[in-house]
BAFI-3210 file (N, C-alpha, C; in Angstrom, 3 decimals, decimal comma, padded with zeros to 6 digits):
// residues 144
n [1|2|3|4|5|6|7|8|9|10|11|12|13|14|15|16|17|18|19|20|21|22|23|24|25|26|27|28|29|30|31|32|33|34|35|36|37|38|39|40|41|42|43|44|45|46|47|48|49|50|51|52|53|54|55|56|57|58|59|60|61|62|63|64|65|66|67|68|69|70|71|72|73|74|75|76|77|78|79|80|81|82|83|84|85|86|87|88|89|90|91|92|93|94|95|96|97|98|99|100|101|102|103|104|105|106|107|108|109|110|111|112|113|114|115|116|117|118|119|120|121|122|123|124|125|126|127|128|129|130|131|132|133|134|135|136|137|138|139|140|141|142|143|144]
n.u [042,994|043,992|046,611|047,804|048,365|049,658|051,904|053,776|054,400|055,570|057,805|059,148|059,817|061,466|063,639|064,737|066,366|064,733|064,265|064,596|062,232|060,654|062,279|062,953|061,085|060,137|061,069|062,205|061,627|063,298|062,895|062,816|060,105|059,279|057,881|056,989|059,190|059,243|060,313|059,994|059,115|058,535|057,192|057,574|056,774|059,058|060,963|063,847|065,786|068,263|071,742|072,285|069,957|066,669|063,106|060,063|056,568|053,913|050,618|049,703|047,860|048,519|050,204|052,735|055,018|055,736|057,519|059,903|060,547|062,426|064,852|068,043|069,336|068,817|068,072|067,667|066,127|067,251|067,156|067,882|069,839|070,830|071,068|072,541|071,010|070,727|068,108|065,356|062,428|059,450|056,582|055,169|055,673|053,875|054,241|056,817|056,347|054,387|055,889|057,594|055,657|054,362|056,415|056,657|054,085|054,089|055,914|054,738|051,630|050,272|051,050|049,894|047,192|046,836|047,353|045,218|045,231|044,290|044,602|045,327|045,537|047,713|049,269|049,724|047,158|047,544|046,067|045,000|047,344|048,283|046,211|046,380|048,937|048,562|047,862|049,934|053,081|056,452|059,248|062,593|065,438|068,871|071,252|074,046]
n.v [-023,692|-025,469|-025,709|-023,340|-023,757|-026,244|-025,987|-024,007|-025,479|-027,787|-026,633|-025,655|-028,081|-029,192|-027,496|-028,099|-030,143|-032,344|-032,964|-035,427|-036,790|-036,094|-035,586|-037,559|-037,538|-034,972|-031,719|-028,296|-025,581|-022,572|-019,248|-016,013|-013,883|-012,873|-010,511|-009,411|-009,479|-010,729|-013,179|-016,649|-019,862|-023,035|-026,080|-029,218|-032,467|-035,006|-037,033|-038,935|-039,217|-039,841|-039,850|-037,090|-035,738|-034,622|-034,749|-032,933|-032,117|-029,841|-028,443|-026,824|-024,616|-023,465|-020,594|-020,020|-021,416|-020,192|-018,222|-019,510|-019,985|-018,480|-018,654|-020,051|-021,199|-022,387|-022,222|-024,864|-026,598|-029,544|-032,702|-031,894|-029,973|-026,844|-026,463|-025,661|-025,718|-026,467|-025,721|-026,966|-026,364|-027,843|-027,519|-027,957|-030,298|-032,904|-035,656|-036,117|-035,106|-036,896|-039,256|-038,774|-038,218|-040,679|-042,192|-040,847|-041,218|-043,987|-044,265|-042,927|-043,012|-040,900|-038,696|-039,548|-039,403|-036,579|-035,815|-036,856|-039,458|-042,753|-046,153|-049,468|-052,786|-052,125|-050,432|-047,241|-045,943|-045,716|-044,080|-042,177|-040,974|-039,838|-038,013|-036,368|-035,336|-033,398|-031,154|-030,524|-029,256|-029,884|-029,949|-030,070|-030,697|-030,256|-031,293|-029,684]
n.w [-148,494|-146,570|-147,421|-146,628|-144,025|-143,965|-145,763|-144,543|-142,221|-143,319|-144,581|-142,324|-141,046|-143,039|-142,859|-140,451|-137,869|-137,982|-140,572|-141,837|-141,612|-143,763|-145,954|-147,776|-149,740|-150,156|-151,159|-150,921|-152,906|-153,451|-154,289|-155,948|-156,595|-159,872|-160,685|-158,232|-156,530|-154,163|-151,769|-152,112|-150,826|-151,693|-150,970|-152,521|-153,781|-154,856|-157,165|-157,390|-160,208|-161,253|-160,207|-160,021|-160,594|-159,940|-160,104|-160,186|-160,087|-160,914|-161,003|-164,009|-163,934|-161,464|-160,593|-159,582|-160,549|-162,888|-162,308|-162,433|-165,044|-166,577|-165,313|-164,505|-162,448|-159,147|-155,670|-153,401|-150,741|-149,881|-148,731|-146,133|-146,545|-147,953|-151,327|-154,496|-157,660|-161,131|-163,406|-165,272|-167,042|-168,126|-169,962|-172,214|-173,701|-173,526|-173,592|-172,547|-170,006|-169,121|-168,955|-166,725|-164,821|-164,644|-163,448|-161,009|-159,917|-159,707|-157,726|-155,587|-154,183|-153,112|-154,636|-157,009|-156,287|-155,962|-158,556|-159,846|-160,729|-161,125|-159,888|-160,963|-160,170|-158,558|-160,103|-161,728|-163,855|-167,271|-169,092|-167,356|-166,489|-168,902|-169,402|-167,116|-167,501|-169,406|-168,034|-166,386|-165,135|-165,546|-163,491|-163,584|-161,765|-161,542|-159,559|-158,289]
ca.u [043,100|044,858|048,012|048,314|048,840|050,555|053,172|054,749|054,824|056,482|059,046|059,832|060,402|062,558|064,762|065,078|066,995|063,723|064,038|064,587|060,851|060,017|063,223|063,050|060,105|059,760|062,115|061,647|062,166|063,415|063,099|062,273|059,068|059,765|057,234|056,839|060,459|059,033|060,952|059,054|059,581|057,429|057,490|057,056|057,263|059,997|061,532|065,229|065,844|069,634|072,554|072,300|068,720|065,378|061,986|058,817|055,494|052,864|049,564|049,951|047,106|049,238|051,024|054,050|056,099|056,125|058,698|061,089|060,713|063,568|066,058|068,833|069,877|067,829|068,411|066,697|066,372|067,213|067,668|068,438|070,872|070,535|071,953|072,319|070,635|070,288|066,685|064,701|060,972|058,762|055,135|054,571|055,843|053,071|054,805|057,911|055,728|053,718|056,913|058,007|054,476|054,191|057,419|056,319|052,878|054,481|056,684|053,929|050,189|049,816|051,202|048,859|045,923|046,788|047,349|043,983|045,570|043,806|045,504|044,743|046,516|048,881|049,991|048,922|046,487|048,217|045,164|044,927|048,625|048,303|045,270|046,941|050,128|048,113|047,690|051,042|054,375|057,569|060,405|063,747|066,534|070,157|071,992|075,453]
ca.v [-023,276|-026,383|-025,474|-022,194|-024,319|-027,365|-025,570|-023,483|-026,571|-028,614|-025,862|-025,648|-029,418|-029,351|-026,676|-028,465|-031,460|-033,379|-033,052|-036,824|-037,269|-035,800|-035,255|-038,630|-037,331|-033,560|-030,705|-026,953|-024,682|-021,202|-018,336|-014,661|-013,603|-012,019|-009,198|-008,891|-009,448|-011,434|-014,486|-017,751|-021,214|-023,904|-027,513|-030,085|-033,844|-035,235|-038,354|-038,881|-039,991|-040,358|-039,328|-035,633|-035,150|-034,894|-034,196|-032,693|-031,652|-029,017|-028,128|-025,610|-023,447|-022,796|-019,599|-019,801|-022,022|-019,294|-017,485|-020,331|-020,208|-017,790|-018,726|-021,238|-021,741|-022,279|-022,789|-025,871|-027,315|-030,928|-033,655|-031,202|-029,007|-025,908|-026,764|-024,983|-026,615|-025,886|-026,037|-027,026|-026,382|-028,362|-027,389|-028,127|-031,666|-033,745|-037,009|-036,087|-034,905|-038,152|-040,224|-038,475|-038,349|-042,111|-042,614|-040,258|-041,882|-045,344|-044,119|-042,379|-042,932|-039,557|-037,869|-040,001|-038,843|-035,154|-035,668|-037,414|-040,718|-043,940|-047,315|-050,767|-053,824|-051,496|-049,574|-046,111|-046,165|-044,916|-043,053|-041,124|-040,264|-039,021|-036,904|-035,471|-034,677|-032,250|-029,993|-030,483|-028,670|-030,683|-029,179|-030,947|-030,047|-030,922|-030,914|-029,416]
ca.w [-147,097|-145,837|-147,814|-145,863|-142,760|-144,226|-146,385|-143,568|-141,350|-144,110|-144,743|-141,019|-140,845|-144,014|-142,419|-139,081|-137,731|-138,227|-142,019|-142,272|-141,631|-145,049|-147,025|-148,767|-150,806|-150,294|-151,130|-150,909|-153,912|-152,928|-155,409|-155,837|-157,584|-160,962|-160,628|-156,871|-155,806|-152,899|-151,644|-151,960|-150,503|-152,084|-150,822|-153,581|-153,739|-155,939|-157,367|-157,859|-161,442|-161,313|-159,110|-159,933|-161,080|-159,312|-160,854|-159,475|-160,954|-160,343|-161,964|-164,810|-163,479|-160,372|-161,289|-158,971|-161,325|-163,979|-161,840|-162,683|-166,482|-167,177|-164,484|-164,816|-161,209|-158,085|-154,363|-152,997|-149,500|-150,341|-147,745|-144,975|-146,910|-149,021|-152,451|-155,774|-158,735|-162,391|-163,509|-166,575|-166,912|-169,315|-169,844|-173,535|-174,191|-172,629|-173,563|-171,563|-168,694|-168,761|-168,546|-165,344|-163,962|-164,410|-162,464|-159,709|-159,413|-159,322|-156,489|-154,499|-154,427|-152,725|-155,830|-157,928|-155,822|-156,280|-160,018|-160,374|-161,374|-160,430|-159,937|-161,246|-159,809|-157,951|-161,048|-162,213|-165,136|-168,301|-169,616|-166,344|-166,533|-170,119|-169,206|-166,101|-168,059|-170,191|-167,161|-165,440|-165,472|-165,043|-163,029|-163,448|-161,040|-161,669|-158,358|-158,613]
c.u [044,086|046,333|048,627|048,846|049,922|051,900|054,163|055,264|055,840|057,834|059,835|060,501|061,595|063,814|065,260|065,848|066,019|063,445|063,933|063,174|060,197|060,996|063,451|062,079|059,692|061,009|061,436|062,387|062,174|063,737|062,461|061,240|059,567|059,179|057,257|058,172|060,390|059,771|059,890|059,797|058,380|057,840|056,825|057,566|058,149|060,330|062,945|065,335|067,246|070,436|072,457|070,998|067,527|064,298|060,799|057,817|054,573|051,815|049,905|049,122|047,713|050,230|052,444|055,190|056,569|057,304|059,987|061,426|062,005|064,795|066,769|069,399|068,889|068,396|067,276|067,110|066,146|067,916|068,444|069,502|070,363|071,551|071,565|071,964|070,494|068,881|066,238|063,199|060,375|057,260|054,429|054,629|055,140|053,585|055,928|057,360|055,078|054,722|057,322|056,841|054,210|055,153|057,081|055,100|053,164|055,204|055,795|052,459|049,628|049,927|050,170|047,503|045,799|046,789|046,054|044,196|045,065|044,790|044,704|045,820|047,826|049,669|049,104|048,358|047,044|047,328|045,036|046,210|048,675|047,378|045,825|048,141|049,760|047,950|048,817|052,254|055,437|058,714|061,524|064,886|067,791|071,042|073,473|076,374]
c.v [-024,171|-026,139|-024,303|-022,630|-025,357|-026,932|-024,968|-024,553|-027,457|-027,918|-025,839|-026,994|-029,611|-028,592|-027,042|-029,787|-032,624|-033,579|-034,493|-037,410|-037,092|-035,711|-036,373|-038,422|-035,876|-032,694|-029,344|-026,111|-023,275|-020,274|-016,987|-014,465|-012,603|-010,616|-008,584|-008,699|-010,165|-012,776|-015,548|-019,015|-022,123|-025,356|-028,306|-031,499|-034,051|-036,709|-038,148|-039,776|-040,505|-039,654|-037,820|-034,971|-035,586|-034,189|-034,003|-032,103|-030,735|-028,790|-026,840|-024,425|-022,750|-021,835|-019,483|-020,315|-021,127|-018,410|-018,220|-020,458|-019,618|-017,757|-020,042|-021,910|-021,450|-022,856|-023,711|-026,425|-028,779|-031,814|-032,978|-030,175|-028,076|-026,149|-025,925|-026,034|-025,813|-026,430|-026,031|-027,151|-026,899|-028,260|-027,559|-029,570|-032,636|-035,172|-037,097|-035,937|-036,204|-039,204|-040,010|-038,619|-039,812|-042,632|-042,093|-040,954|-043,328|-045,340|-043,724|-042,277|-041,571|-038,626|-038,259|-039,429|-037,380|-034,902|-036,193|-038,720|-041,867|-045,094|-048,573|-051,819|-053,224|-050,571|-048,412|-046,409|-045,185|-043,810|-041,889|-040,301|-039,335|-037,811|-035,888|-034,704|-033,433|-030,998|-029,829|-029,747|-029,518|-029,757|-030,182|-030,145|-030,889|-030,436|-030,795|-029,923]
c.w [-146,333|-146,168|-147,058|-144,492|-143,013|-144,816|-145,391|-142,603|-142,065|-144,288|-143,441|-140,746|-141,775|-143,600|-141,021|-139,043|-137,951|-139,717|-142,510|-142,310|-143,011|-146,221|-148,034|-149,925|-151,024|-150,246|-151,189|-151,953|-153,330|-154,092|-155,118|-156,948|-158,617|-160,863|-159,238|-156,149|-154,471|-152,917|-151,372|-151,569|-150,736|-151,882|-151,946|-153,361|-154,952|-156,051|-157,899|-159,087|-161,750|-160,227|-158,943|-160,353|-160,244|-160,123|-159,928|-160,463|-160,179|-161,418|-162,700|-164,345|-162,255|-161,006|-160,749|-159,825|-162,467|-163,598|-162,162|-164,167|-167,047|-166,282|-164,781|-163,573|-160,087|-156,796|-153,938|-151,639|-149,807|-149,325|-146,621|-145,272|-147,997|-150,133|-153,655|-156,812|-160,017|-162,616|-164,964|-166,325|-168,229|-169,095|-171,188|-174,039|-173,240|-172,545|-172,538|-170,149|-168,219|-168,311|-167,094|-164,379|-163,646|-163,367|-161,076|-159,104|-159,012|-157,985|-155,311|-154,890|-154,022|-153,918|-156,883|-157,570|-156,234|-157,778|-160,637|-161,124|-160,512|-160,651|-160,229|-161,019|-159,293|-158,849|-161,493|-163,607|-166,168|-168,848|-168,642|-166,339|-167,741|-169,982|-168,208|-166,640|-168,856|-169,355|-166,150|-166,024|-164,794|-164,679|-162,793|-162,823|-161,176|-160,537|-158,690|-157,533]
res [m|i|w|r|i|l|n|p|l|t|i|a|i|a|n|s|p|l|h|f|l|i|s|h|s|i|l|v|l|k|f|r|g|v|k|s|g|k|n|y|a|i|p|v|s|y|i|k|t|d|d|n|q|v|c|c|l|t|d|r|p|n|i|w|w|r|n|l|k|n|i|h|e|l|d|v|m|y|r|g|s|s|v|k|t|s|i|t|i|e|f|e|n|n|t|a|i|a|d|k|l|g|a|i|c|s|h|s|r|i|d|g|f|f|a|g|v|a|y|e|n|g|s|p|i|k|q|d|i|d|k|a|a|e|r|m|t|l|i|e|l|h|i|q]
***
């Protein structure tokens, strides 16, 4: 229920001059539903892994990410601008997912909370990351 309120607000901020309030950690994926043809905008937290790549994660039971499985290019609202990205989806290699999840959880305790990852001495617990990776989908975006 809270996401029905929070997501439109987040999208509005991302598309406004106030984007700087959230754009350091949130981007908006824009895509068309494969079956419905409906346009979607999904805010997700991300981590920048190098100059041209950002990664984000979502729970596998969420069905929206399946619309991205067979596309190679995606529009993204990133740091106040609409940009084209190439996209890679990983939902089978839990080791690769755990590596990125660990980086994201180290960067943001909020992401750790939503992934069900606890912290010990300020660091995410590896066992929690490995367990959470089993139910996560990794979305890698290569900014063009």
